[in-house]
Backbone bond lengths (Angstrom), bond angles and torsions (degrees), N, CA, C in turn:
res aa  C-N    CA-C-N  psi(-1)  N-CA   C-N-CA  omega(-1)  CA-C   N-CA-C  phi
1 X - - - 1.399 - - 1.599 113.10 -
2 X 1.184 122.99 133.44 1.437 121.71 -179.45 1.540 112.87 -86.86
3 X 1.267 114.40 156.57 1.476 120.44 176.48 1.512 109.16 -72.81
4 X 1.274 123.77 120.31 1.398 124.02 178.50 1.529 116.17 -73.33
5 X 1.326 118.63 -7.82 1.450 119.70 179.75 1.538 108.49 -82.71
6 X 1.348 111.10 137.82 1.470 116.26 -176.66 1.582 109.35 -75.90
7 X 1.320 112.21 156.87 1.465 118.24 174.30 1.576 108.19 -67.71
8 X 1.266 115.73 135.93 1.488 119.76 180.00 1.570 111.79 -58.37
9 X 1.272 116.66 136.01 1.439 121.32 177.36 1.537 108.65 -87.49
10 X 1.320 116.11 -179.20 1.437 120.98 178.51 1.513 115.89 -58.32
11 X 1.273 118.29 -33.65 1.522 122.34 178.03 1.492 107.58 -69.05
12 X 1.321 119.76 -48.64 1.467 119.75 177.25 1.480 116.97 -61.24
13 X 1.303 114.26 -39.89 1.487 120.94 173.44 1.542 110.12 -60.34
14 X 1.296 114.83 -45.63 1.445 115.77 -178.39 1.504 114.15 -67.72
15 X 1.385 117.18 -35.41 1.425 118.94 174.42 1.545 111.23 -65.15
16 X 1.363 119.48 -40.99 1.398 121.21 178.32 1.585 109.74 -64.81
17 X 1.327 121.54 -41.73 1.392 127.32 -178.89 1.490 108.14 -60.28
18 X 1.421 118.17 -47.91 1.415 125.16 177.31 1.546 109.70 -54.27
19 X 1.345 114.90 -47.15 1.534 120.00 -178.83 1.472 110.87 -58.82
20 X 1.383 119.14 -46.64 1.399 120.29 -176.92 1.538 111.60 -69.03
21 X 1.264 118.53 -39.30 1.467 124.13 -178.30 1.563 108.73 -69.58
22 X 1.359 114.70 -41.64 1.514 114.82 175.87 1.443 113.31 -66.64
23 X 1.332 119.86 -38.60 1.482 124.54 175.96 1.520 106.18 -61.84
24 X 1.251 122.48 -51.85 1.451 122.60 176.49 1.464 115.23 -55.07
25 X 1.301 119.32 -45.16 1.452 123.00 178.88 1.502 108.76 -59.08
26 X 1.368 116.31 -52.52 1.457 118.75 -174.11 1.488 111.09 -64.72
27 X 1.295 118.76 -43.75 1.485 121.89 179.62 1.574 112.29 -65.28
28 X 1.283 116.70 -35.79 1.513 115.15 170.96 1.485 114.78 -65.55
29 X 1.418 114.31 -33.00 1.470 113.92 176.21 1.578 112.88 -72.43
30 X 1.262 111.85 -35.60 1.593 113.66 174.06 1.497 110.75 -63.49
31 X 1.339 113.31 -45.41 1.530 115.99 -177.81 1.450 113.52 -61.80
32 X 1.360 117.91 -40.33 1.511 123.01 178.57 1.479 110.11 -64.89
33 X 1.371 117.79 -37.79 1.459 118.45 -177.95 1.437 109.43 -74.56
34 X 1.356 121.86 -35.44 1.420 121.69 176.07 1.511 115.65 -62.77
35 X 1.390 113.37 -42.53 1.435 120.82 -177.26 1.600 105.23 -68.73
36 X 1.332 117.51 -47.12 1.489 118.15 -177.94 1.461 115.17 -63.10
37 X 1.358 116.94 -45.80 1.468 120.82 -171.65 1.543 114.83 -96.48
38 X 1.332 117.60 -25.81 1.477 119.56 -179.90 1.470 113.47 -121.69
39 X 1.295 122.12 -3.69 1.439 127.26 -175.98 1.458 115.95 52.33
40 X 1.430 115.77 38.06 1.419 118.42 175.31 1.542 107.61 -131.24
41 X 1.319 119.46 162.80 1.387 124.71 177.51 1.500 112.87 -96.42
42 X 1.365 116.70 166.97 1.415 119.63 177.33 1.512 113.36 -55.54
43 X 1.361 114.48 -39.90 1.466 114.82 -179.94 1.455 112.63 -68.92
44 X 1.275 122.48 -32.23 1.431 127.37 174.81 1.565 108.10 -64.30
45 X 1.275 116.05 -48.55 1.459 119.97 178.14 1.501 108.18 -61.44
46 X 1.253 121.35 -45.88 1.488 123.13 -179.13 1.508 110.40 -59.53
47 X 1.297 118.66 -39.30 1.499 119.84 176.18 1.526 110.96 -65.92
48 X 1.360 118.20 -43.79 1.488 121.53 176.27 1.499 110.48 -59.45
49 X 1.380 118.23 -39.96 1.443 121.73 -179.63 1.481 106.85 -66.78
50 X 1.276 124.24 -47.07 1.446 121.59 -179.39 1.578 115.68 -68.43
51 X 1.342 114.09 -31.42 1.465 117.49 169.74 1.540 109.37 -63.26
52 X 1.298 116.54 -42.42 1.473 120.82 -177.63 1.536 115.92 -62.92
53 X 1.353 111.97 -24.36 1.519 117.38 -179.15 1.514 112.26 -105.03
54 X 1.350 116.45 -1.72 1.502 119.00 -175.46 1.533 105.96 -86.08
55 X 1.408 114.82 150.41 1.494 118.15 173.35 1.522 111.17 -54.14
56 X 1.328 116.81 128.28 1.396 124.37 175.99 1.580 110.01 68.25
57 X 1.348 119.16 13.27 1.424 123.49 -179.59 1.511 116.49 52.65
58 X 1.415 109.21 35.01 1.450 113.09 178.31 1.582 110.67 -136.07
59 X 1.308 114.51 152.12 1.464 123.54 -179.15 1.468 108.08 -144.15
60 X 1.355 116.26 142.98 1.485 119.34 168.54 1.539 108.28 -77.83
61 X 1.320 115.41 156.09 1.494 119.17 175.60 1.555 110.00 -54.12
62 X 1.282 116.18 -36.50 1.470 119.86 177.74 1.540 110.62 -57.91
63 X 1.379 114.63 -46.13 1.398 122.20 -179.52 1.501 111.12 -67.18
64 X 1.295 118.15 -39.49 1.411 124.75 174.36 1.556 108.15 -53.99
65 X 1.260 115.52 -49.98 1.549 117.21 -175.24 1.530 108.86 -65.94
66 X 1.379 120.36 -39.39 1.457 121.85 175.54 1.499 112.42 -64.60
67 X 1.276 113.09 -48.11 1.537 119.85 -173.29 1.527 108.88 -63.36
68 X 1.394 117.19 -46.56 1.397 119.67 -178.47 1.521 114.80 -87.88
69 X 1.255 117.14 -0.41 1.483 126.80 -175.82 1.535 108.32 56.38
70 X 1.313 118.60 46.25 1.441 125.16 174.31 1.539 109.32 -105.57
71 X 1.346 118.93 159.55 1.391 121.02 171.72 1.451 107.74 -75.31
72 X 1.296 119.50 157.95 1.457 123.34 -176.44 1.553 110.25 -57.92
73 X 1.297 118.09 -37.10 1.452 119.06 -178.30 1.550 109.53 -73.80
74 X 1.265 121.38 -36.78 1.497 124.00 173.84 1.474 110.16 -61.19
75 X 1.417 118.12 -44.82 1.419 121.79 -176.57 1.452 109.80 -67.16
76 X 1.384 118.96 -38.20 1.476 121.15 176.80 1.484 111.39 -65.43
77 X 1.290 120.35 -40.22 1.385 125.10 176.97 1.576 112.15 -62.16
78 X 1.325 117.50 -44.12 1.439 126.29 174.31 1.486 110.37 -57.83
79 X 1.326 118.05 -50.52 1.449 121.56 179.41 1.531 109.23 -60.71
80 X 1.347 119.23 -47.50 1.413 119.46 -175.15 1.555 112.61 -61.64
81 X 1.341 115.51 -37.44 1.473 118.43 178.42 1.489 110.89 -68.29
82 X 1.329 117.90 -33.28 1.496 122.64 177.20 1.545 111.25 -75.53
83 X 1.254 117.02 -31.67 1.513 120.52 171.37 1.541 110.58 -61.04
84 X 1.368 112.19 -47.74 1.390 118.55 -177.09 1.554 110.42 -64.73
85 X 1.367 119.33 -33.28 1.449 122.64 177.50 1.450 114.81 -80.69
86 X 1.353 116.46 -7.53 1.465 120.82 176.36 1.486 112.24 81.31
87 X 1.340 117.18 24.35 1.520 122.24 179.16 1.459 109.16 -93.15
88 X 1.317 124.26 -32.14 1.369 125.88 -177.14 1.575 107.67 -135.62
89 X 1.276 114.02 164.85 1.489 121.55 176.05 1.528 110.25 -132.25
90 X 1.292 120.81 148.59 1.461 121.90 173.59 1.518 109.51 -94.60
91 X 1.255 120.54 139.49 1.467 123.72 174.74 1.549 109.89 -129.87
92 X 1.308 121.11 142.81 1.451 121.34 177.66 1.567 109.09 -59.64
93 X 1.279 115.78 138.73 1.558 122.19 178.97 1.493 103.14 -75.59
94 X 1.395 116.67 128.35 1.431 122.96 172.20 1.457 115.75 -60.50
95 X 1.346 114.74 -25.12 1.520 122.55 -175.64 1.502 114.85 -93.48
96 X 1.442 118.92 -23.75 1.375 121.94 -169.91 1.586 105.37 -145.03
97 X 1.224 122.46 104.97 1.447 125.79 -179.25 1.545 115.45 -59.44
98 X 1.433 115.90 -25.05 1.398 118.53 -177.05 1.551 108.60 -87.56
99 X 1.309 118.81 -0.62 1.466 121.45 -175.17 1.573 112.85 -119.00
100 X 1.225 117.31 145.95 1.477 123.93 174.22 1.521 109.64 -106.61
101 X 1.282 114.05 150.89 1.459 122.95 168.87 1.536 108.47 -104.35
102 X 1.326 112.29 145.93 1.458 119.02 178.07 1.511 107.82 -107.24
103 X 1.293 118.51 134.93 1.469 122.76 173.88 1.473 112.39 -140.27
104 X 1.338 121.62 155.76 1.412 121.30 -175.96 1.511 108.09 -77.85
105 X 1.273 116.56 146.82 1.517 121.71 171.92 1.470 105.07 -86.00
106 X 1.322 118.28 170.45 1.446 123.28 177.93 1.512 111.94 -58.61
107 X 1.333 117.51 -33.39 1.487 123.59 173.80 1.523 110.91 -65.40
108 X 1.382 113.58 -44.56 1.528 118.78 174.31 1.436 113.93 -60.17
109 X 1.401 118.55 -36.83 1.449 118.73 -175.29 1.510 105.57 -74.42
110 X 1.384 120.81 -42.35 1.467 115.57 -179.98 1.508 113.13 -67.84
111 X 1.305 117.31 -32.16 1.477 120.22 177.97 1.535 110.78 -67.04
112 X 1.396 112.10 -35.99 1.444 116.57 174.83 1.529 115.30 -65.96
113 X 1.243 116.30 -38.21 1.506 119.72 179.99 1.588 108.43 -68.88
114 X 1.343 114.55 -49.86 1.478 114.06 178.68 1.517 113.26 -63.40
115 X 1.301 116.41 -35.48 1.502 122.21 -178.02 1.609 106.88 -68.49
116 X 1.371 119.05 -39.36 1.391 120.47 177.80 1.564 112.40 -60.20
117 X 1.336 114.64 -45.16 1.427 117.62 177.64 1.536 109.72 -58.04
118 X 1.304 115.90 -44.60 1.490 120.09 -177.94 1.514 108.27 -66.80
119 X 1.233 123.58 -42.91 1.473 127.47 179.20 1.649 107.00 -57.95
120 X 1.296 113.94 -48.76 1.432 119.15 -178.84 1.514 109.98 -61.60
121 X 1.319 118.90 -41.73 1.475 121.09 174.75 1.515 113.15 -55.42
122 X 1.386 113.28 -49.35 1.442 117.51 -179.49 1.497 112.82 -64.84
123 X 1.318 117.67 -42.23 1.464 122.26 177.91 1.444 111.42 -61.19
124 X 1.351 119.58 -41.77 1.514 123.10 171.49 1.457 115.01 -57.57
125 X 1.323 114.27 -46.24 1.458 118.77 -176.46 1.544 114.31 -73.15
126 X 1.361 113.29 -43.49 1.512 122.23 -177.30 1.423 118.89 -83.58
127 X 1.363 114.93 -26.06 1.498 117.02 -169.93 1.554 110.40 -131.47
128 X 1.294 114.84 -63.71 1.514 117.87 -171.24 1.576 111.60 -65.65
129 X 1.338 117.24 -32.38 1.388 122.73 179.20 1.492 114.01 -67.59
130 X 1.363 116.56 -15.84 1.486 118.39 -179.13 1.580 108.36 -106.10
131 X 1.280 117.06 2.99 1.533 122.58 178.68 1.436 108.68 -98.06
132 X 1.407 113.46 112.58 1.517 115.75 173.31 1.495 111.61 -65.01
133 X 1.338 114.00 156.42 1.504 117.17 -179.90 1.573 111.05 -57.68
134 X 1.365 110.67 -39.36 1.495 117.05 -176.97 1.645 110.82 -66.98
135 X 1.228 112.06 -19.00 1.572 116.44 179.90 1.537 111.70 -91.82
136 X 1.312 117.36 -19.85 1.446 117.23 -173.44 1.538 111.60 -60.29
137 X 1.216 121.01 -50.34 1.479 120.13 -179.48 1.469 116.91 -59.21
138 X 1.312 119.98 -49.38 1.438 121.01 177.98 1.606 111.06 -64.37
139 X 1.252 116.10 -43.51 1.508 118.27 -177.81 1.551 109.37 -65.86
140 X 1.401 117.80 -46.13 1.338 118.72 174.96 1.511 119.40 -58.01
141 X 1.373 113.31 -37.92 1.481 117.83 178.05 1.480 109.94 -69.49
142 X 1.348 118.32 -39.15 1.476 121.30 -179.91 1.534 106.40 -61.65
143 X 1.350 120.27 -51.28 1.489 120.11 -174.80 1.537 110.03 -67.15
144 X 1.334 116.54 -35.63 1.498 111.83 175.13 1.473 113.51 -65.97
145 X 1.272 120.32 -28.40 1.514 119.92 175.73 1.489 110.77 -66.31
146 X 1.383 113.55 -42.98 1.549 116.18 176.37 1.508 112.64 -63.73
147 X 1.376 117.26 -42.12 1.491 120.01 179.76 1.507 108.77 -65.57
148 X 1.253 120.50 -36.90 1.492 124.60 -178.67 1.530 117.27 -59.68
149 X 1.411 110.60 -17.50 1.476 116.65 -178.05 1.495 110.57 -71.52
150 X 1.380 119.96 -12.54 1.444 122.78 179.51 1.535 106.89 -122.80
151 X 1.327 116.41 108.46 1.425 119.89 -176.85 1.522 114.81 -65.58
152 X 1.347 117.01 -21.24 1.401 120.87 -179.60 1.527 113.86 -77.96
153 X 1.276 118.69 -14.76 1.452 120.67 179.06 1.505 110.25 -74.91
154 X 1.358 115.90 151.92 1.505 121.96 178.49 1.481 109.48 -59.61
155 X 1.369 111.78 144.85 1.524 118.55 177.75 1.491 107.50 -116.55
156 X 1.321 113.57 157.83 1.490 120.97 174.97 1.474 112.79 -55.17
157 X 1.274 120.79 154.59 1.495 124.35 1.51 1.493 115.11 -81.46
158 X 1.272 116.50 149.98 1.462 123.78 -175.83 1.598 108.61 -97.89
159 X 1.288 121.52 58.46 1.403 122.14 -172.66 1.541 106.70 -68.36
160 X 1.410 117.22 140.71 1.423 122.84 169.78 1.398 110.42 -70.64
161 X 1.350 120.29 125.52 1.449 121.62 -178.82 1.502 110.85 -85.46
162 X 1.315 120.87 24.02 1.487 120.13 172.71 1.496 108.21 -135.85
163 X 1.276 115.61 157.45 1.506 120.00 177.94 1.619 105.99 -91.05
164 X 1.257 115.65 113.66 1.428 120.90 -179.76 1.487 111.47 -92.75
165 X 1.260 119.95 7.35 1.517 120.74 -176.17 1.506 113.57 -74.00
């Protein structure tokens, strides 16, 4: 059976290329701001975000690797670097003595709050500020369809786990 979807034309390819390049530019801007102002990487922020939204603000290293789509070795290295930086701590799991749970330290929580404010400033300046109100619905619907292709990715609502007031 043949695939009924047509081959992308030059206009579709250009739209995809612009999407990839815009994403890359914005993420580089976010990463630079996080490193300059909070001394953390995007991966570290992403882990703090996921801890902030997890039940009890804890995750196992296995859950970290699934949530962040990292290999277990990469997740373990990320956690170790964050323990060393005082952003997270390991605690023995009450359910499995062979496993540790990761939770943010007070320093990690304050870094996360400040970093979230910073990320939102960059997102407003580099993305949302360029999106007309009339474009928001169609763009959001399109991106949601793309995200929905992977059941392992986070689903709405995307509540901010910090009080920005």
